[in-house]
DRENMAR-438899 format. One record per residue: residue number from 0; x, y, z of N, C-alpha, C, O in turn. Coordinates in steps of 0.05 Angstrom, whole numbers, plus 32768, in hexadecimal, padded with zeros to 4 digits. Layout:
// DRENMAR-438899
+-----+------+------+------+------+------+------+------+------+------+------+------+------+
|   k |   nX |   nY |   nZ |  caX |  caY |  caZ |   cX |   cY |   cZ |   oX |   oY |   oZ |
+-----+------+------+------+------+------+------+------+------+------+------+------+------+
| NUM |    X |    Y |    Z |    X |    Y |    Z |    X |    Y |    Z |    X |    Y |    Z |
...
+-----+------+------+------+------+------+------+------+------+------+------+------+------+
END
This chain:
// DRENMAR-438899
+-----+------+------+------+------+------+------+------+------+------+------+------+------+
|   k |   nX |   nY |   nZ |  caX |  caY |  caZ |   cX |   cY |   cZ |   oX |   oY |   oZ |
+-----+------+------+------+------+------+------+------+------+------+------+------+------+
|   0 | 74AD | 8315 | 7E5C | 74C0 | 8303 | 7E67 | 74DA | 8303 | 7E58 | 74DA | 8300 | 7E40 |
|   1 | 74F2 | 8305 | 7E67 | 750B | 8307 | 7E5C | 751A | 82EB | 7E5F | 751B | 82DF | 7E75 |
|   2 | 7525 | 82E1 | 7E4A | 7531 | 82C9 | 7E4C | 7551 | 82CC | 7E4A | 755A | 82DD | 7E3B |
|   3 | 7560 | 82BD | 7E57 | 757C | 82BF | 7E57 | 7588 | 82A6 | 7E48 | 7586 | 8290 | 7E52 |
|   4 | 7593 | 82AA | 7E32 | 75A0 | 8298 | 7E20 | 75BE | 8296 | 7E22 | 75CB | 828A | 7E11 |
|   5 | 75C9 | 82A2 | 7E34 | 75E5 | 82A2 | 7E38 | 75F3 | 8288 | 7E3E | 760A | 8283 | 7E39 |
|   6 | 75E2 | 8277 | 7E48 | 75ED | 825B | 7E4C | 75F7 | 824F | 7E33 | 760B | 8240 | 7E33 |
|   7 | 75E9 | 8255 | 7E1B | 75F1 | 824B | 7E04 | 760D | 8251 | 7DFA | 761C | 8240 | 7DF1 |
|   8 | 7614 | 826F | 7DFE | 7630 | 8273 | 7DF7 | 7642 | 8269 | 7E0B | 7658 | 8262 | 7E04 |
|   9 | 763C | 8267 | 7E22 | 764F | 8259 | 7E38 | 7652 | 823B | 7E31 | 7668 | 8230 | 7E33 |
|  10 | 763E | 8230 | 7E28 | 7641 | 8213 | 7E22 | 7653 | 8210 | 7E09 | 7664 | 81FE | 7E08 |
|  11 | 7651 | 8221 | 7DF3 | 7662 | 821F | 7DDD | 767F | 8225 | 7DE4 | 7692 | 8218 | 7DDA |
|  12 | 7682 | 8238 | 7DF4 | 769E | 8240 | 7DFC | 76AD | 8228 | 7E0D | 76C4 | 8222 | 7E0A |
|  13 | 769C | 821C | 7E1D | 76A8 | 8203 | 7E2E | 76AE | 81EE | 7E18 | 76C4 | 81E2 | 7E18 |
|  14 | 769B | 81E9 | 7E06 | 76A3 | 81D2 | 7DF3 | 76BC | 81DA | 7DE3 | 76CE | 81CA | 7DE0 |
|  15 | 76BD | 81F4 | 7DD9 | 76D3 | 81FE | 7DC7 | 76EE | 81FC | 7DD8 | 7703 | 81F4 | 7DCE |
|  16 | 76ED | 8203 | 7DF3 | 7705 | 8200 | 7E03 | 770D | 81E4 | 7E0A | 7725 | 81DF | 7E0F |
|  17 | 76F9 | 81D1 | 7E0A | 7700 | 81B5 | 7E10 | 770C | 81AA | 7DF8 | 771E | 819A | 7DFB |
|  18 | 7704 | 81B0 | 7DE0 | 7711 | 81A8 | 7DC8 | 772D | 81B0 | 7DC5 | 773F | 81A0 | 7DBE |
|  19 | 7732 | 81CA | 7DCC | 774D | 81D2 | 7DCA | 775E | 81C6 | 7DE0 | 7776 | 81C2 | 7DDA |
|  20 | 7755 | 81C1 | 7DF9 | 7761 | 81B6 | 7E0D | 776A | 819B | 7E06 | 7781 | 8193 | 7E0B |
|  21 | 7757 | 818A | 7DFA | 775D | 816E | 7DF2 | 7772 | 816F | 7DDA | 7782 | 815C | 7DD7 |
|  22 | 7772 | 8184 | 7DCB | 7784 | 8183 | 7DB4 | 77A2 | 818B | 7DC0 | 77B6 | 8181 | 7DB6 |
|  23 | 77A5 | 819E | 7DD3 | 77BB | 81A2 | 7DDF | 77C8 | 818A | 7DED | 77E0 | 8185 | 7DEA |
|  24 | 77B7 | 817B | 7DFD | 77C2 | 8165 | 7E0B | 77C3 | 814C | 7DFE | 77CC | 8138 | 7E09 |
|  25 | 77B8 | 814C | 7DE5 | 77B9 | 8135 | 7DD7 | 77AA | 811D | 7DDB | 77B0 | 8107 | 7DD4 |
|  26 | 7792 | 8123 | 7DE9 | 7781 | 810E | 7DF3 | 7767 | 810F | 7DE4 | 7761 | 8125 | 7DD9 |
|  27 | 7757 | 80F9 | 7DE2 | 773C | 80F7 | 7DD5 | 7727 | 80FA | 7DEA | 772E | 80FC | 7E01 |
|  28 | 7711 | 80FA | 7DE3 | 76FA | 80FF | 7DF2 | 76F3 | 80E8 | 7E06 | 76E9 | 80EC | 7E1C |
|  29 | 76FA | 80D0 | 7DFB | 76F6 | 80B8 | 7E0B | 770C | 80AF | 7E1D | 7709 | 809B | 7E2B |
|  30 | 7722 | 80BE | 7E1D | 7739 | 80B6 | 7E2F | 7732 | 80BC | 7E4B | 7728 | 80D1 | 7E52 |
|  31 | 7739 | 80A9 | 7E5D | 7733 | 80AD | 7E7B | 7747 | 80C0 | 7E86 | 775B | 80C7 | 7E79 |
|  32 | 7742 | 80C9 | 7E9F | 7751 | 80DD | 7EAF | 776F | 80D7 | 7EAF | 7780 | 80E8 | 7EAC |
|  33 | 7775 | 80BE | 7EB3 | 7792 | 80B8 | 7EB8 | 77A0 | 80BD | 7E9E | 77B7 | 80C4 | 7E9F |
|  34 | 7795 | 80BA | 7E86 | 77A4 | 80BE | 7E6D | 77A6 | 80DC | 7E6B | 77BC | 80E6 | 7E65 |
|  35 | 7792 | 80EC | 7E70 | 7795 | 8108 | 7E71 | 77AD | 8111 | 7E83 | 77BF | 8120 | 7E7B |
|  36 | 77AB | 8108 | 7E9B | 77C2 | 810F | 7EAF | 77DD | 8107 | 7EA4 | 77F0 | 8116 | 7EA7 |
|  37 | 77DE | 80F1 | 7E99 | 77F6 | 80E7 | 7E8F | 7803 | 80F7 | 7E76 | 781B | 80FB | 7E74 |
|  38 | 77F1 | 8101 | 7E66 | 77F8 | 8112 | 7E51 | 7800 | 812E | 7E59 | 7811 | 813B | 7E4E |
|  39 | 77F2 | 8135 | 7E6D | 77F9 | 8150 | 7E7B | 7813 | 8150 | 7E86 | 7822 | 8163 | 7E82 |
|  40 | 781A | 813B | 7E95 | 7832 | 813A | 7EA3 | 784A | 8136 | 7E90 | 7860 | 8141 | 7E96 |
|  41 | 7848 | 812A | 7E7B | 785B | 8128 | 7E64 | 785E | 8142 | 7E59 | 7876 | 814A | 7E55 |
|  42 | 784A | 8152 | 7E54 | 784F | 816B | 7E46 | 7858 | 8181 | 7E59 | 7866 | 8193 | 7E51 |
|  43 | 7850 | 8180 | 7E74 | 7858 | 8191 | 7E87 | 787A | 818E | 7E8C | 7888 | 81A2 | 7E8F |
|  44 | 7881 | 8176 | 7E8D | 789E | 816F | 7E8F | 78AE | 817B | 7E76 | 78C3 | 8187 | 7E7A |
|  45 | 78A3 | 8178 | 7E5F | 78B2 | 817F | 7E46 | 78B3 | 819E | 7E43 | 78C7 | 81AA | 7E3A |
|  46 | 789B | 81AB | 7E4B | 789B | 81C7 | 7E44 | 789D | 81D9 | 7E5E | 7896 | 81F0 | 7E5E |
|  47 | 78A7 | 81CF | 7E73 | 78A8 | 81DF | 7E8A | 78BC | 81F5 | 7E85 | 78D0 | 81F0 | 7E78 |
|  48 | 78B6 | 820D | 7E90 | 78C9 | 8222 | 7E8D | 78E3 | 8221 | 7E96 | 78F5 | 822E | 7E8C |
|  49 | 78E7 | 8211 | 7EAC | 7902 | 8209 | 7EB6 | 7912 | 81FB | 7EA4 | 792A | 81FE | 7EA5 |
|  50 | 7905 | 81E9 | 7E92 | 7913 | 81D9 | 7E7F | 7919 | 81E8 | 7E67 | 7930 | 81EC | 7E5F |
|  51 | 7901 | 81F3 | 7E5A | 7902 | 8202 | 7E42 | 78FD | 821E | 7E4A | 78E9 | 8223 | 7E58 |
|  52 | 790F | 8233 | 7E43 | 790B | 824D | 7E4B | 78F6 | 825D | 7E3C | 78EC | 8271 | 7E46 |
|  53 | 78EF | 8254 | 7E23 | 78DD | 8264 | 7E12 | 78C1 | 8256 | 7E10 | 78B3 | 8259 | 7DFC |
|  54 | 78B8 | 8247 | 7E23 | 78A0 | 823A | 7E22 | 788D | 823E | 7E38 | 787D | 822E | 7E40 |
|  55 | 788F | 8256 | 7E42 | 787E | 825E | 7E5A | 7861 | 825E | 7E51 | 784F | 8252 | 7E5D |
|  56 | 785C | 826D | 7E3C | 783D | 826E | 7E30 | 7835 | 8253 | 7E2B | 781D | 824E | 7E31 |
|  57 | 7843 | 8241 | 7E1F | 783A | 8228 | 7E16 | 7834 | 8216 | 7E2F | 7821 | 8207 | 7E30 |
|  58 | 7846 | 821A | 7E45 | 7841 | 820B | 7E5E | 782A | 8216 | 7E6D | 781F | 8206 | 7E7C |
|  59 | 7822 | 822F | 7E6B | 7807 | 8239 | 7E74 | 77F1 | 8230 | 7E67 | 77DD | 822B | 7E73 |
|  60 | 77F3 | 822D | 7E4C | 77DE | 8220 | 7E3C | 77D9 | 8202 | 7E45 | 77C2 | 81F8 | 7E45 |
|  61 | 77ED | 81F5 | 7E4A | 77ED | 81DA | 7E51 | 77E0 | 81D6 | 7E6C | 77D0 | 81C3 | 7E6F |
|  62 | 77E5 | 81E6 | 7E7F | 77D8 | 81E9 | 7E99 | 77BC | 81F0 | 7E96 | 77AB | 81E3 | 7EA2 |
|  63 | 77B4 | 8204 | 7E86 | 7798 | 820A | 7E83 | 7788 | 81F3 | 7E76 | 7771 | 81ED | 7E7E |
|  64 | 7794 | 81E8 | 7E61 | 7788 | 81D0 | 7E56 | 7782 | 81B8 | 7E69 | 776D | 81AC | 7E66 |
|  65 | 7795 | 81B2 | 7E7D | 778E | 819F | 7E8F | 777B | 81A8 | 7EA2 | 776B | 8197 | 7EAB |
|  66 | 777A | 81C2 | 7EAB | 7766 | 81CB | 7EBD | 774A | 81CB | 7EAF | 7736 | 81C7 | 7EBD |
|  67 | 7747 | 81CF | 7E97 | 772F | 81CD | 7E88 | 7723 | 81AF | 7E89 | 770B | 81A9 | 7E8F |
|  68 | 7735 | 819F | 7E83 | 772C | 8181 | 7E80 | 7727 | 8172 | 7E9C | 7719 | 815E | 7E9D |
|  69 | 7733 | 817C | 7EB1 | 7732 | 816E | 7ECA | 771D | 817E | 7EDE | 7712 | 8171 | 7EF0 |
|  70 | 7719 | 8196 | 7EDB | 7706 | 81A6 | 7EED | 76ED | 81A9 | 7EDD | 76EE | 81B3 | 7EC6 |
|  71 | 76D5 | 81A1 | 7EE8 | 76BB | 81A2 | 7EDC | 76B3 | 81BE | 7EDC | 76A6 | 81C7 | 7EC8 |
|  72 | 76BA | 81CE | 7EF0 | 76AE | 81E9 | 7EF4 | 76C6 | 81FA | 7EF0 | 76D5 | 81FF | 7F03 |
|  73 | 76CB | 8203 | 7ED7 | 76E3 | 8213 | 7ED3 | 76D2 | 822E | 7EC8 | 76BC | 822D | 7EBE |
|  74 | 76E1 | 8245 | 7ECC | 76D6 | 825E | 7EC5 | 76DD | 8262 | 7EA7 | 76F4 | 8264 | 7EA0 |
|  75 | 76C8 | 8262 | 7E94 | 76CC | 8264 | 7E79 | 76D5 | 8281 | 7E72 | 76E5 | 8285 | 7E5F |
|  76 | 76CB | 8294 | 7E7F | 76D0 | 82B1 | 7E78 | 76EF | 82B6 | 7E7C | 76FA | 82C6 | 7E6D |
|  77 | 76FD | 82AC | 7E8D | 7718 | 82B1 | 7E91 | 772C | 829F | 7E85 | 7744 | 82A2 | 7E8A |
|  78 | 7723 | 828D | 7E74 | 7733 | 8278 | 7E67 | 7740 | 8286 | 7E4E | 7733 | 8291 | 7E3C |
|  79 | 775B | 8285 | 7E4E | 7769 | 8291 | 7E36 | 777E | 827F | 7E30 | 778D | 8279 | 7E43 |
|  80 | 7781 | 8276 | 7E16 | 779B | 826A | 7E0D | 77AE | 827E | 7E01 | 77A7 | 828F | 7DF0 |
|  81 | 77C7 | 827C | 7E0A | 77D9 | 8290 | 7E00 | 77E5 | 828A | 7DE6 | 77EC | 829D | 7DD7 |
|  82 | 77E7 | 8270 | 7DDE | 77F7 | 8269 | 7DC6 | 77E4 | 8260 | 7DB1 | 77ED | 8257 | 7D9D |
|  83 | 77C8 | 8263 | 7DB5 | 77B6 | 825B | 7D9F | 77A5 | 8273 | 7D98 | 779B | 8282 | 7DA9 |
|  84 | 77A1 | 8276 | 7D7F | 7792 | 828D | 7D74 | 7774 | 8283 | 7D71 | 776F | 826B | 7D74 |
|  85 | 7761 | 8297 | 7D6C | 7746 | 8290 | 7D6B | 7740 | 8281 | 7D50 | 772E | 8270 | 7D4E |
|  86 | 7751 | 8287 | 7D3A | 7750 | 8277 | 7D22 | 7754 | 8259 | 7D27 | 7745 | 8248 | 7D1F |
|  87 | 776A | 8255 | 7D35 | 776F | 8238 | 7D3B | 775B | 822A | 7D4C | 7755 | 8212 | 7D49 |
|  88 | 7750 | 823A | 7D5F | 7738 | 822F | 7D6E | 7722 | 8226 | 7D5A | 7717 | 8210 | 7D5D |
|  89 | 771C | 8237 | 7D49 | 7706 | 8233 | 7D34 | 770C | 821B | 7D23 | 76F9 | 820C | 7D1D |
|  90 | 7723 | 8217 | 7D1A | 772E | 8200 | 7D0B | 772A | 81E8 | 7D19 | 771F | 81D4 | 7D0E |
|  91 | 7733 | 81E8 | 7D34 | 7732 | 81CF | 7D43 | 7715 | 81C8 | 7D48 | 770E | 81B0 | 7D49 |
|  92 | 7702 | 81DC | 7D4C | 76E6 | 81D8 | 7D50 | 76D9 | 81CC | 7D35 | 76C9 | 81B9 | 7D38 |
|  93 | 76E0 | 81D4 | 7D20 | 76D9 | 81CA | 7D07 | 76E1 | 81AE | 7D02 | 76D0 | 819E | 7CF9 |
|  94 | 76FC | 81A7 | 7D07 | 7705 | 818D | 7D05 | 76F8 | 8178 | 7D17 | 76F3 | 8161 | 7D11 |
|  95 | 76F2 | 8183 | 7D31 | 76E3 | 8173 | 7D42 | 76C7 | 816B | 7D3B | 76BE | 8155 | 7D3E |
|  96 | 76B9 | 817F | 7D30 | 769F | 8179 | 7D27 | 769F | 8167 | 7D0E | 768C | 8158 | 7D0A |
|  97 | 76B2 | 8168 | 7CFD | 76B6 | 8158 | 7CE6 | 76BB | 8139 | 7CEF | 76B1 | 8127 | 7CE3 |
|  98 | 76CC | 8136 | 7D03 | 76D3 | 811D | 7D0D | 76BB | 810F | 7D19 | 76B7 | 80F7 | 7D17 |
|  99 | 76AB | 8120 | 7D28 | 7694 | 8114 | 7D36 | 767E | 810B | 7D21 | 7670 | 80F7 | 7D26 |
| 100 | 767C | 8119 | 7D0D | 766B | 8112 | 7CF9 | 7671 | 80F9 | 7CE7 | 765F | 80EC | 7CDE |
| 101 | 768B | 80F4 | 7CE4 | 7695 | 80DE | 7CD4 | 769E | 80C5 | 7CE2 | 76A4 | 80B0 | 7CD6 |
| 102 | 769E | 80C8 | 7CFE | 76A9 | 80B2 | 7D0E | 7692 | 809C | 7D12 | 767A | 80A3 | 7D16 |
| 103 | 7699 | 8084 | 7D12 | 768B | 806C | 7D1A | 7699 | 805C | 7D2D | 76B0 | 8062 | 7D33 |
| 104 | 768E | 804A | 7D37 | 769B | 8037 | 7D4D | 76B2 | 802A | 7D41 | 76C8 | 802D | 7D4D |
| 105 | 76B1 | 801D | 7D2B | 76C6 | 800E | 7D20 | 76DF | 8020 | 7D1A | 76F5 | 8019 | 7D21 |
| 106 | 76DA | 8038 | 7D0D | 76F1 | 8046 | 7D06 | 76FF | 8054 | 7D1C | 7716 | 805B | 7D1B |
| 107 | 76EE | 8057 | 7D32 | 76FA | 8063 | 7D4B | 770F | 804E | 7D58 | 7726 | 8055 | 7D5E |
| 108 | 7707 | 8036 | 7D5B | 7719 | 8022 | 7D67 | 7730 | 801A | 7D52 | 7745 | 8012 | 7D5A |
| 109 | 772B | 801B | 7D3A | 773D | 8015 | 7D25 | 7754 | 802C | 7D25 | 776C | 8026 | 7D25 |
| 110 | 774C | 8045 | 7D26 | 7760 | 8059 | 7D29 | 7770 | 805C | 7D43 | 7786 | 8066 | 7D44 |
| 111 | 7763 | 8052 | 7D55 | 776F | 8053 | 7D71 | 7783 | 803C | 7D74 | 7798 | 8041 | 7D80 |
| 112 | 777E | 8024 | 7D6B | 7791 | 8010 | 7D71 | 779F | 8003 | 7D5B | 77B0 | 7FF2 | 7D60 |
| 113 | 7799 | 800A | 7D42 | 77A8 | 7FFD | 7D2B | 77B3 | 8011 | 7D1A | 77BF | 800B | 7D06 |
+-----+------+------+------+------+------+------+------+------+------+------+------+------+
END
């Protein structure tokens, strides 16, 4: 019997790209959709190629990040960030895992509001 474990690599890619998308848009895991949309609109207005001539790649990354966070079925194989390297993705993933290990309920709310 042959087993297919490709779902594991797909899941890790999805998690990795979600971490990057949240970092780009400046939102946390617990933020509702309206905050994600609000941050997306702010960044889209700021980095639109009609406003800033040299920000086309960053604008595409912002659109990709918004698509990842709002659409539940996105194609992981075709996702590519233009301004982020693989090393940066690795660093962000490491930071995320450290934050998840050390966070507790009190420190989460303290950091969020105070």
